[in-house]
C-alpha positions, 0 to 999 in steps of 0.5 A: 305584527305577525302575518296570518296565513291565508288559504290559497283558494276560498272554499267552495260550497258543499253543494257546488258539486251539483252545479250544471249548465243544464240545471242553471239554464232551466232555473233561469229559463234560458238556453244552455248556449246562452250561458257564458260563464258560471262562477262558483263563489263560497256562498253563491253562484254568479251566472253570466249569460247573454244579456243577463248577470244573476246570482243563484243559490246553490240550494236551488240546484237539484242533485245529479248522478255524476258526483257523490250522492246527497248527504244529510248535510245537503238535505239540511242546506236544501230545507233551510233554503226551501223554508224561505220559499212559498211552497216550502218544497224544491223548486218546480223546475226540478221536475222538468230537470228529472223528466229530461234526465229520464228521457236522456237515459241511454240504458235501463241501468242509467234510468234506474240510477236517476229513479233511485236519486229521485226516490231519495229526494221525493220528500221535497216534491209534491205528491202530484210531481212524484206521480208525474215523474213515476209516469215518465219513468215508466214510459221511458223504461218501457221505451228502453226495454223495447229498444 
């Protein structure tokens, strides 16, 4: 019998670059400090927290700035996941996530980059959510300009 070579490590999902403790905490409605471990498996994320062990889909997590921007293949993954949801849109916690990112921005340039990212994915949000984020963006921009 001829042995078949096995890869050294299992490949990680293409959306793994968007995994953050903050996003997972918002999704699971827990505090960030409660998360003990996040294990990125090929098709799912295992989150271990105080009194909680839960599987999370990569496609439930929003894109972030610190990594490569979303690609068309990423949008396909998200849309495939959203078809299974009642709203057929991004999870509602995405709005809260981006609102926090707007308020945590330390410069107008950083705020602009978050706004640009939200602009790229606004198709996934309801019109009401987009308007809410625009309002928060404008408030934060005004605050940073005064600073």
